[in-house]
C-alpha positions in Angstrom: -32.8 -63.7 -23.9 -34.7 -66.0 -21.5 -32.9 -67.5 -18.5 -30.4 -70.1 -18.7 -55.1 -90.3 -26.2 -58.2 -90.5 -25.9 -60.4 -93.3 -27.4 -64.2 -93.7 -27.4 -64.7 -90.2 -26.1 -66.3 -87.4 -28.1 -63.8 -84.6 -28.7 -64.1 -81.1 -30.1 -61.2 -79.6 -31.9 -61.2 -76.1 -33.3 -60.2 -76.0 -37.0 -59.9 -73.4 -39.8 -63.2 -72.1 -41.3 -65.4 -74.6 -39.3 -65.0 -73.9 -35.6 -65.4 -77.5 -34.4 -64.8 -80.9 -35.8 -66.4 -83.9 -34.0 -64.3 -87.0 -33.5 -65.7 -90.3 -32.2 -63.6 -93.4 -31.5 -60.6 -91.7 -33.1 -62.2 -91.5 -36.5 -62.2 -87.9 -37.9 -65.0 -86.6 -40.1 -62.8 -84.1 -41.8 -59.2 -83.2 -42.4 -57.8 -79.7 -42.3 -54.6 -77.7 -41.9 -53.4 -77.2 -38.3 -55.5 -74.7 -36.3 -53.5 -71.6 -35.5 -53.5 -70.0 -32.1 -51.4 -67.4 -30.4 -51.1 -69.4 -27.2 -51.4 -73.1 -26.5 -51.5 -74.2 -22.9 -50.8 -77.9 -22.1 -52.4 -78.9 -18.8 -55.7 -77.8 -17.4 -54.7 -77.5 -13.8 -54.8 -74.3 -11.7 -51.6 -72.9 -13.3 -52.5 -73.7 -16.9 -56.0 -72.4 -16.6 -54.8 -69.2 -14.9 -52.4 -68.6 -17.7 -55.1 -69.2 -20.3 -57.5 -66.9 -18.5 -55.1 -64.1 -18.6 -54.0 -64.6 -22.3 -57.7 -64.9 -23.4 -58.9 -61.8 -21.5 -55.9 -59.9 -22.9 -57.2 -60.7 -26.4 -55.0 -63.6 -27.5 -56.5 -66.6 -29.2 -55.8 -69.4 -26.7 -56.3 -73.1 -26.4 -55.9 -75.3 -23.4 -55.2 -79.0 -24.1 -55.8 -81.2 -21.1 -55.7 -84.9 -20.7 -57.8 -85.0 -17.5 -56.9 -86.1 -14.1 -54.0 -84.5 -12.1 -53.4 -83.7 -8.5 -56.0 -80.9 -8.2 -58.7 -83.2 -9.7 -58.1 -85.7 -6.9 -58.9 -83.2 -4.1 -62.0 -84.1 -2.1 -62.0 -80.6 -0.6 -60.3 -77.3 -1.6 -58.1 -75.7 1.1 -56.1 -72.5 1.3 -57.8 -70.8 -1.7 -59.3 -67.5 -0.7 -62.9 -67.1 -1.9 -63.4 -70.9 -2.5 -65.3 -72.8 0.2 -63.8 -76.0 1.5 -66.8 -78.1 0.4 -65.8 -77.5 -3.3 -64.0 -80.6 -4.7 -61.1 -80.4 -7.0 -63.2 -81.4 -10.0 -65.7 -78.7 -9.2 -63.0 -76.1 -8.8 -61.4 -77.1 -12.2 -64.8 -77.2 -13.9 -65.6 -73.6 -12.8 -62.1 -72.4 -14.0 -62.6 -74.2 -17.3 -66.0 -72.5 -17.9 -64.4 -69.1 -17.0 -61.8 -69.6 -19.7 -64.4 -70.7 -22.3 -66.7 -67.8 -21.4 -64.1 -65.3 -22.5 -63.4 -67.0 -25.8 -60.7 -69.5 -25.0 -60.9 -73.1 -26.3 -60.5 -76.2 -24.1 -59.7 -79.5 -25.7 -59.5 -83.0 -24.0 -56.4 -84.7 -25.5 -52.9 -85.8 -24.8 -50.1 -83.9 -26.6 -47.2 -86.3 -27.3 -45.1 -84.2 -29.6 -44.1 -80.5 -30.0 -41.8 -79.4 -32.9 -40.7 -75.9 -33.7 -41.3 -74.9 -37.3 -39.0 -72.9 -39.5 -41.0 -69.8 -38.9 -40.5 -70.1 -35.1 -44.0 -71.3 -34.3 -44.7 -74.5 -32.4 -46.5 -77.5 -33.9 -48.4 -79.5 -31.3 -49.6 -83.1 -32.1 -51.8 -85.4 -30.1 -54.3 -88.2 -30.5 -56.7 -85.8 -32.2 -55.0 -82.4 -32.0 -53.1 -80.6 -34.7 -52.3 -77.1 -33.6 -49.7 -74.4 -34.4 -49.1 -71.7 -31.7 -46.8 -68.7 -31.3 -46.3 -69.4 -27.6 -46.6 -72.6 -25.6 -47.2 -72.9 -21.8 -46.3 -76.2 -20.1 -48.4 -76.9 -17.1 -48.4 -80.7 -16.8 -47.4 -80.8 -13.1 -46.2 -84.0 -11.5 -47.4 -87.3 -10.0 -46.7 -88.3 -6.4 -44.8 -91.5 -6.1 -46.9 -94.0 -4.1 -45.7 -96.6 -1.7 -46.9 -100.2 -2.0 -50.3 -101.2 -0.7 -52.0 -101.7 1.7 -52.8 -98.0 1.8 -55.6 -95.8 3.0 -57.7 -94.0 0.4 -56.2 -90.8 -0.9 -57.8 -87.9 1.0 -59.1 -90.2 3.7 -56.0 -91.0 5.6 -53.4 -90.9 2.8 -52.2 -87.4 2.0 -49.3 -85.8 0.2 -49.4 -82.1 1.1 -48.5 -81.0 4.6 -49.4 -77.3 4.0 -52.8 -78.3 2.7 -53.8 -81.0 5.2 -51.8 -80.5 8.5 -54.7 -78.4 9.9 -57.1 -81.4 9.9 -54.7 -83.4 12.0 -54.4 -81.1 15.0 -54.3 -83.3 18.2 -54.7 -86.5 16.0 -52.4 -89.5 15.8 -50.4 -89.1 12.5 -47.9 -91.2 10.5 -45.3 -90.1 8.0 -44.4 -92.8 5.6 -40.9 -93.0 3.9 -37.2 -93.1 4.5 -35.7 -89.9 3.1 -34.9 -86.5 4.3 -38.4 -85.2 3.5 -39.9 -87.9 5.6 -38.0 -87.0 8.8 -38.5 -83.3 8.4 -42.2 -83.6 7.7 -42.6 -85.7 10.8 -40.8 -83.1 13.0 -42.9 -80.3 11.4 -46.1 -82.2 12.3 -45.2 -81.8 16.0 -46.4 -78.2 15.5 -49.9 -79.7 15.2 -50.0 -82.9 17.3 -47.9 -84.8 19.9 -48.5 -88.2 18.3 -46.3 -88.6 15.2 -44.8 -91.9 13.9 -42.4 -92.5 11.0 -43.2 -95.7 9.1 -40.3 -97.0 7.1 -42.2 -100.0 5.8 -39.2 -102.2 6.5 -36.9 -100.2 4.2 -33.5 -98.8 5.2 -33.3 -95.2 6.5 -31.8 -92.8 3.9 -31.7 -89.6 5.8 -28.4 -88.2 7.0 -26.6 -88.7 10.3 -27.4 -85.1 11.2 -31.1 -85.6 10.5 -31.0 -88.8 12.6 -29.7 -86.7 15.6 -32.6 -84.3 15.0 -35.1 -87.1 14.9 -33.7 -88.5 18.1 -34.1 -85.1 19.7 -37.8 -84.9 19.0 -40.7 -87.1 20.3 -41.1 -89.0 17.1 -41.3 -92.9 17.0 -39.7 -94.7 14.1 -41.6 -97.9 13.3 -39.5 -100.3 11.1 -42.0 -103.2 10.6 -44.0 -103.2 7.3 -47.7 -102.9 7.3 -49.7 -106.1 7.1 -53.3 -104.7 6.9 -55.4 -101.7 7.7 -58.9 -100.9 9.0 -61.3 -98.2 8.0 -64.3 -96.6 9.6 -67.8 -96.5 8.1 -66.9 -93.1 6.5 -64.0 -94.6 4.7 -61.3 -92.9 6.8 -58.3 -94.8 8.1 -58.6 -96.1 11.6 -55.5 -98.2 12.2 -52.6 -100.2 10.7 -51.6 -103.7 11.7 -47.9 -104.4 11.4 -45.9 -107.5 10.6 -45.1 -108.1 14.3 -48.8 -108.2 15.1 -49.0 -104.8 16.8 -51.9 -102.4 15.9 -51.5 -98.6 15.9 -54.3 -96.2 15.5 -54.0 -93.2 13.1 -56.3 -90.6 11.8 -54.1 -90.2 8.7 -50.7 -89.2 7.5 -48.4 -88.4 4.7 -46.5 -90.5 2.1 -43.1 -89.0 1.2 -41.7 -91.0 -1.7 -40.9 -88.2 -4.1 -42.3 -86.8 -7.3 -42.4 -87.8 -10.9 -42.3 -84.6 -12.9 -44.0 -84.6 -16.3 -41.1 -83.0 -18.2 -41.0 -85.2 -21.3 -42.2 -82.4 -23.7 -40.0 -79.8 -22.0 -36.8 -81.9 -22.4 -37.7 -82.8 -26.0 -37.8 -79.1 -26.8 -34.4 -78.5 -25.1 -35.7 -76.9 -21.9 -33.1 -77.2 -19.1 -34.0 -78.8 -15.8 -33.0 -78.1 -12.2 -31.3 -80.9 -10.2 -34.6 -81.8 -8.6 -36.2 -82.5 -12.0 -38.2 -79.3 -12.3 -38.0 -77.0 -15.3 -35.7 -74.0 -15.0 -37.7 -70.8 -15.4 -37.4 -67.0 -15.0 -39.6 -64.8 -12.9 -42.5 -65.0 -15.3 -42.2 -68.7 -16.3 -39.8 -68.2 -19.2 -37.8 -71.4 -19.9 -34.4 -71.6 -21.5 -36.2 -72.0 -24.9 -37.6 -68.8 -26.4 -41.4 -69.0 -26.7 -41.8 -71.8 -24.2 -43.1 -71.1 -20.7 -43.5 -73.5 -17.7 -45.9 -72.9 -14.8 -47.2 -74.6 -11.7 -45.9 -77.8 -10.1 -43.6 -78.6 -13.0 -41.4 -75.7 -11.7 -39.6 -75.1 -8.4 -41.5 -73.8 -5.4 -44.4 -74.6 -3.1 -46.9 -77.0 -4.7 -50.0 -75.0 -3.7 -53.0 -73.9 -5.8 -52.6 -70.2 -5.0 -48.9 -70.4 -5.9 -49.7 -72.2 -9.1 -52.4 -69.7 -10.1 -49.9 -66.8 -9.5 -47.3 -68.5 -11.7 -49.9 -68.9 -14.4 -51.0 -65.3 -14.1 -47.4 -64.0 -14.4 -46.8 -66.1 -17.5 -50.0 -64.9 -19.1 -49.0 -61.3 -18.5 -45.5 -61.9 -19.9 -46.9 -63.5 -23.0 -49.3 -60.6 -23.5 -46.4 -58.1 -23.3 -44.5 -60.3 -25.8 -47.3 -60.7 -28.3 -49.4 -57.5 -28.1 -49.6 -55.4 -31.2 -49.5 -51.9 -29.6 -47.8 -49.7 -28.8 -45.5 -49.9 -31.9 -41.9 -49.2 -31.3 -40.2 -46.1 -32.7 -38.3 -48.2 -35.2 -41.6 -49.8 -36.4 -43.3 -46.4 -36.7 -40.3 -45.0 -38.7 -40.4 -48.0 -41.1 -44.1 -48.6 -41.3 -45.5 -45.1 -40.7 -48.2 -44.0 -38.1 -50.8 -46.5 -37.0 -54.0 -46.0 -39.0 -57.5 -45.9 -37.5 -58.4 -49.0 -39.5 -55.6 -51.0 -37.8 -57.1 -50.7 -34.4 -58.3 -52.3 -32.2 -55.7 -55.2 -32.2 -58.2 -57.8 -31.2 -59.1 -60.9 -33.4 -62.6 -61.2 -34.6 -63.1 -64.4 -32.5 -62.1 -62.7 -29.3 -64.2 -59.6 -30.1 -67.2 -61.8 -30.8 -66.7 -63.6 -27.4 -66.3 -60.3 -25.6 -69.6 -59.0 -27.1 -71.4 -62.2 -26.1 -70.0 -62.0 -22.6 -71.1 -58.3 -22.3 -74.6 -59.2 -23.5 -74.9 -61.8 -20.7 
């Protein structure tokens, strides 16, 4: 047991007997039965693509369904990923990862999955704007969205940031703000004192929500709490934040800072399938991404843990390995050998013709 819409865009959807069907403006040129895959991954971020890379290279027919966007796609630069230089944008990083999955025989579809149902045979039927897929295993990697405060705001990545572990380094010895009123706001502000001696908390005129104990901690650290709301901001020629003007007319200069207003986890599909959630809204998983529903895995930022690309990639890899162990044909068990007899030479290798063809093409390159 496991632990307790796209319109006006040309899409390519793999179907039976004809590998691709073209759809333009939502009008299909052909109808067919659902395309069958062993593994369907929903979400084309670092976690989902890593899971797909493993299942594809481990000889399982895999499709990634991605609606586009996401936190990784918003990155102007890539930080903390060994082997990836920081001048690589999030979109460039994801494009390279997508091409890797496709090069080994995986399919990648741009679509939005709005429904998953489990069929009587245990497989999962995925439906979207243009997608009709049946899969033996499903990986959920839809992540979350950062809750944003009201404007005026700096541009994301140029003064407005959400990930301390990603971006604190760039603010060494700079003037920094932390925006919000909750526990996370106070603690991030105090953590930033490891990098700079100029840290302000901006409550935007809202009531403080952190505990009395946290208030004592804040008072014991050189952090200013600014209660007035922001009236306007100024930017430099490079688009980076330079300063905020507050309601009382004061102007404070900042290089940038962090907005701490919580996360909106994309768990609609998970809950519709019966997957249980943690108190913080993330999906409950085992060590390899197993959810509380057999055959459904969850990876990346939709699960508990650090929201970091290397962490997400590791979770995707572990899920891919677990799925392979679950789905692989060989070795047969003793019970299977006793009931079915020895494995014949014509039964091996246990690789689908499609994956074998992709492997041969990859080797030829």
